[in-house]
Steps between C-alpha positions, in 0.01 A plus 500: 500500500492683165374840400478680166781748440347846500568775240600856572527448876769708663478298826532166326785629281694601819444182695567278197811686404652508847437127570614396154808718441618518862332230709603458866632822665668413826573817698848631446574264214614561142151394394338770706747752351400384146138544606565863593651571166209331330259708707663829396474410129138384546385805701663743257340325203162537666551872527570548868718792599795539742574122474810411698661248737577578865759254634591389845709227664366189679616153629433223256415143579495232230352146488709191453440122501203382703394150584365297796385158597365314799769233575327332799260348575312553170751565224356748252613799296361845588450797269603830653644841421726725706365817662667826416786567750522129591847377604658206319538157642844342513620399154398132561163605637349497847335203674296550811189396689183694408272649762156613386279779623146575384546873508757774555349567840571137600866546398522824703363319809739203465796471744832571331624154606223333298615679181878512540695301238179415302340598173179686582198440284202731529182374334191717460231523241477835323147548374390668188319835543373756251685780676825308547494535873626146552846612402509741787368249743742218414787703358694535830589127481723601211581859583636436850468129563860412405632776720299362798622148430863616469481681836373177663806310360340327194734392226245532222147620423225371276149627458196419294501744210300817531273387225142386433565245224564128513756497215838352582675832460644690794444868575811700581522844666717697731572434859692725742755428777565754777839652541711264707293193398691263278280400203408134465409300181129580441266375237138457400356161419232454238151466654482122409841437651418693809178303546692170447757612759220569746368144449850359544556680827161373630581138402871475577600288801858624488664843432432621143829591329525737204808563286487826310749693287472870436775713345378862483742779575525867574696660220570837656381853402368554150304767318124502454269783401159650439373611162300823503278655230243777494186635338560872563212704638408848389517644855839447665357614834232233509741225618521156357340161517753210544399155372671188377615153593832310547732404218686225681381147541607166652710277288271190476245633247495788253335750739177542302247545772761616755534765380526562124126514497494784757746698300303441183166594662613830654712606201222425249250700706742794520552486124119520447509826698807619303320429167205714593487854638808602698436437868524784749708286739813318411472120502832336590535132417768316695625148426655429833797264539582232762159491664509121553803503738415781731387808316839654427352678202221662693747607771732664249209665315352643816839630610544680171142624455349548844499877446317482170144623507337156493124531554391136441655153458385165380657180378405172319665192645236225538503333159275551200154382595209743507470806729193431718533767768629845559603681824683821592636702787454874451489792734142577604512827301533290178204277565313631199779378278481160660119491470530586122742210456270266683224589253725458199631167615148372585395575143786271390379223725766553766390520858620739767664375816505778765823566703682216338784655297852410607717528187792261463865454554621748236289791624487424868742789597267755333194342667671514837571866441130572452468515118164395366494141386270306269461124466351334196446149637556213260335161547775306673314168524749321274797743533675286762468191282775661286680749723878454519496176303622374166132522393510884499498525122321693230247233408331550842389849410159551349526802263132598563563524876820692432305760300232519774777599735616771257144634484482514877827680529398750230200587720734569794749704299231714330363595838839576651665679207217706365475731806730736677303472825741489790539155656644538848680252720312253720570559866713212636456334834798547729 
């Protein structure tokens, strides 16, 4: 996959610079700290005001060695990667019988005695969708699957990667264990290895034994942070629009589509507004930290800024492919504003999806409090081919699609920042 390098593109300059000069940005790591310093320099050079870092503390997990093989009855090596918050195996590895389940629901229904002392393997086939909804449908197998297996007495957990590719690269991601539940070694197999393991389980006449070695560890409490910048509005009473993406990334790739591209898109669109006539509303651009491991950055940001007059929020965190749809949640009194945006987006070839705006992890607290939210939906058909893998690299980004995203975000920001019309809170269901 090769694309021509664009000239004079703010978005490309950001994503290229961040992935080249910093690379992987594991939450709470020294690399993420270097990325924050890089961000401050970049944002100031672009002309943003009030650029600063807001730090907070968080627990930090790091990856170690990872290997696995089927030792009986069909001896073969497996390619896998540990899930965030996975426990380590013993130093010499872990050998145990594998028990397979076709879905997380099947695991939930299994008697504890069936699982105890075994390595659980959950196979499922995540399908590609334009709206990325497959991730929500199959995600719990990673999000909570290891916790369920641990509570049933499993000694390890494997799942088919949450991905839609057939490359022999595994997709990492965070998993969570409840308080009082001892974490177990947990990893994602590449899709080809998971499919091979399914075939082995179907064919084996004797228990299938896997030996795996994982050596991740929790390193204690470390510092992370959010980077904040602004395009000041002319009317301080008009409130602010908060946009952005997340600065951190997993450690396998260079975090190009997840989420350097989101930072680049939103920042470049805000700069276009800044380079024109001063907006009436302030636009605040946030590069959130530590999104990948539980949203510590969004938690800290909301705690600090929940009393700010935030009138609208939006984020970009679904890669760099084209924006194909737009949706919003506004109070009924602001429907004319929403209708105008629908018209503007339609002119740009972007369709409207009614009542389908949800925001994302970094703005969820504001959305839950009733702040108006806007979604610019990127084509996610191929996003989960690359998501959380070593293949998340700059060469996968099409500069033309990146600029189409910036164009779309400029439409949104022009509409939101050029008026002082009051945008109220959306009543929340109790």
